[in-house]
C-alpha positions as CSV (number, residue, x, y, z in Angstrom):
1,X,-37.6,27.8,-42.7
2,X,-38.6,25.6,-45.7
3,X,-40.4,23.1,-43.5
4,X,-42.5,25.8,-42.0
5,X,-43.4,27.2,-45.4
6,X,-44.1,23.9,-47.1
7,X,-44.3,20.9,-44.6
8,X,-43.4,17.5,-46.0
9,X,-46.0,15.8,-43.8
10,X,-49.8,16.2,-43.5
11,X,-52.1,18.3,-45.5
12,X,-50.7,21.7,-44.7
13,X,-51.2,24.1,-41.9
14,X,-54.2,24.1,-39.5
15,X,-52.9,27.0,-37.5
16,X,-50.0,29.4,-37.7
17,X,-48.8,32.4,-35.8
18,X,-46.0,34.0,-33.8
19,X,-45.5,35.3,-30.4
20,X,-42.9,37.5,-28.7
21,X,-40.3,35.8,-26.5
22,X,-38.6,38.6,-24.6
23,X,-36.5,36.6,-22.1
24,X,-34.1,33.6,-22.5
25,X,-34.6,30.5,-20.3
26,X,-38.3,31.1,-20.0
27,X,-41.2,28.8,-20.9
28,X,-43.9,30.3,-23.2
29,X,-47.3,28.9,-23.9
30,X,-49.6,29.4,-26.9
31,X,-53.2,28.3,-27.0
32,X,-54.1,26.1,-30.0
33,X,-57.7,26.2,-31.0
34,X,-59.8,24.4,-33.5
35,X,-58.1,21.0,-33.2
36,X,-60.3,17.9,-33.5
37,X,-60.5,15.1,-31.0
38,X,-58.5,12.0,-31.8
39,X,-56.3,13.9,-34.2
40,X,-52.6,13.7,-34.8
41,X,-50.8,17.0,-35.2
42,X,-47.3,18.4,-35.7
43,X,-46.2,21.6,-34.1
44,X,-43.1,23.3,-35.5
45,X,-41.3,26.3,-34.1
46,X,-38.3,28.4,-34.8
47,X,-36.8,31.4,-33.0
48,X,-35.9,34.6,-34.8
49,X,-33.8,37.2,-33.1
50,X,-33.9,41.0,-33.5
51,X,-31.3,40.7,-36.3
52,X,-33.5,38.2,-38.3
53,X,-31.2,35.2,-37.6
54,X,-33.2,32.0,-37.4
55,X,-32.7,28.9,-35.2
56,X,-33.2,25.4,-36.6
57,X,-36.8,24.3,-36.9
58,X,-38.0,22.1,-34.0
59,X,-41.0,19.8,-34.7
60,X,-42.9,17.6,-32.4
61,X,-46.0,15.4,-33.0
62,X,-48.9,15.0,-30.5
63,X,-52.3,13.5,-30.4
64,X,-55.5,15.1,-29.1
65,X,-57.6,13.0,-26.7
66,X,-60.7,11.4,-28.1
67,X,-64.1,11.6,-26.5
68,X,-64.5,7.8,-26.2
69,X,-65.2,6.4,-22.8
70,X,-62.4,3.9,-21.9
71,X,-63.7,0.3,-21.8
72,X,-62.5,-3.2,-22.5
73,X,-62.8,-4.0,-26.2
74,X,-65.2,-6.9,-25.9
75,X,-66.9,-9.3,-23.5
76,X,-63.9,-11.5,-23.9
77,X,-61.7,-9.1,-22.0
78,X,-60.3,-9.0,-19.4
79,X,-59.6,-12.6,-18.5
80,X,-57.0,-14.5,-16.4
81,X,-54.6,-16.1,-18.9
82,X,-52.4,-17.7,-16.3
83,X,-53.0,-18.5,-12.6
84,X,-49.6,-19.8,-11.6
85,X,-48.8,-18.7,-8.0
86,X,-45.5,-17.0,-9.0
87,X,-46.7,-15.5,-12.3
88,X,-50.5,-14.9,-12.6
89,X,-51.4,-12.9,-15.7
90,X,-54.5,-11.1,-16.8
91,X,-55.0,-10.4,-20.5
92,X,-56.6,-7.1,-21.5
93,X,-57.6,-5.1,-24.5
94,X,-58.9,-1.6,-24.4
95,X,-61.1,0.3,-27.0
96,X,-58.7,3.3,-27.0
97,X,-55.3,4.4,-25.9
98,X,-55.5,4.7,-22.1
99,X,-53.9,3.7,-18.8
100,X,-54.8,0.5,-17.0
101,X,-54.6,0.5,-13.2
102,X,-54.8,-2.8,-11.4
103,X,-54.7,-4.0,-7.8
104,X,-54.6,-7.6,-6.5
105,X,-56.0,-8.0,-3.0
106,X,-57.1,-10.8,-0.7
107,X,-60.6,-12.2,-1.1
108,X,-63.2,-10.1,0.6
109,X,-61.5,-6.8,0.0
110,X,-63.6,-3.7,-0.7
111,X,-63.5,-2.6,-4.3
112,X,-61.2,0.4,-4.7
113,X,-62.5,3.7,-5.9
114,X,-61.0,5.5,-9.0
115,X,-59.2,8.0,-6.7
116,X,-57.6,5.1,-4.7
117,X,-56.3,3.6,-8.0
118,X,-54.8,6.9,-9.2
119,X,-53.3,7.9,-5.8
120,X,-51.9,4.4,-4.9
121,X,-54.0,4.4,-1.7
122,X,-53.4,0.8,-0.8
123,X,-51.6,-0.2,2.4
124,X,-50.0,-3.5,1.2
125,X,-51.3,-4.7,-2.2
126,X,-50.3,-8.1,-3.5
127,X,-50.1,-6.5,-6.9
128,X,-50.5,-3.0,-8.2
129,X,-49.6,-1.0,-11.2
130,X,-50.4,1.5,-14.0
131,X,-49.8,0.3,-17.5
132,X,-50.3,2.3,-20.7
133,X,-52.5,0.4,-23.2
134,X,-52.8,0.9,-27.0
135,X,-56.2,0.8,-28.7
136,X,-57.2,-2.8,-29.8
137,X,-53.9,-4.3,-28.8
138,X,-53.8,-7.2,-26.3
139,X,-51.5,-7.0,-23.3
140,X,-50.8,-9.4,-20.6
141,X,-50.1,-8.0,-17.1
142,X,-48.4,-9.9,-14.3
143,X,-50.9,-9.0,-11.6
144,X,-48.8,-10.1,-8.5
145,X,-46.2,-7.5,-9.3
146,X,-46.2,-4.1,-7.5
147,X,-45.0,-1.3,-9.8
148,X,-44.6,1.6,-7.4
149,X,-45.3,5.1,-8.7
150,X,-42.0,6.8,-9.7
151,X,-42.5,9.4,-7.0
152,X,-42.0,6.7,-4.3
153,X,-38.5,5.8,-5.7
154,X,-39.0,2.1,-4.7
155,X,-38.0,-1.0,-6.7
156,X,-40.8,-3.2,-8.1
157,X,-41.7,-6.2,-6.0
158,X,-43.3,-9.6,-6.8
159,X,-45.5,-11.4,-4.3
160,X,-45.6,-15.2,-4.5
161,X,-49.3,-16.2,-4.1
162,X,-50.5,-19.1,-2.0
163,X,-52.0,-22.2,-3.6
164,X,-55.7,-22.9,-3.1
165,X,-56.4,-19.3,-2.0
166,X,-58.8,-17.0,-3.8
167,X,-57.7,-13.4,-4.6
168,X,-59.6,-10.5,-6.1
169,X,-58.2,-8.5,-9.0
170,X,-59.6,-5.0,-9.7
171,X,-59.0,-3.2,-13.0
172,X,-59.7,0.4,-14.0
173,X,-59.1,2.2,-17.3
174,X,-58.5,6.0,-17.4
175,X,-57.6,8.5,-20.1
176,X,-54.1,9.8,-19.9
177,X,-55.5,13.2,-19.0
178,X,-57.9,11.7,-16.5
179,X,-61.0,13.2,-18.1
180,X,-62.8,9.9,-18.9
181,X,-62.7,6.6,-17.0
182,X,-64.3,3.1,-17.0
183,X,-66.1,1.5,-14.1
184,X,-63.9,-0.6,-11.8
185,X,-64.0,-4.2,-13.0
186,X,-63.4,-7.3,-10.8
187,X,-62.0,-10.6,-11.8
């Protein structure tokens, strides 16, 4: 109760309220309005029964998405930082927290669409994955590794590339909620 009345974090309450919860084992949703983009918030909740008995306070932090278009942070990114046949790596840096999708295909492949990236619509990629990126933090991605979507329940696989062969790497950045995305970039 005390943390709800005088929180020890932040500058106080932005919103407060209550709602009836008439059934147990039921999910309830409350709309939160007036939040700013790219903000960090804490939501705290407690249950109070008909007798006035209170549950422990449950608190969780969350971030609201920003309105920035995902992009690579500068002209320096992305680049191939290693081109070894068993461990080729691309180094990337994004201008915001977002997801990086990548696919490695043979030379002459058609550039994938954003929908193909997000739905894993590749028949036999040499490398594919979705990697969460943090704003202004470099990350190196092993591009010959196939990271299957969890819904496919398959183990990751690594393709050993052939020497003296050219491949095409396509990269795509997308907000976690899918509302904003970059253009497809080819290396």
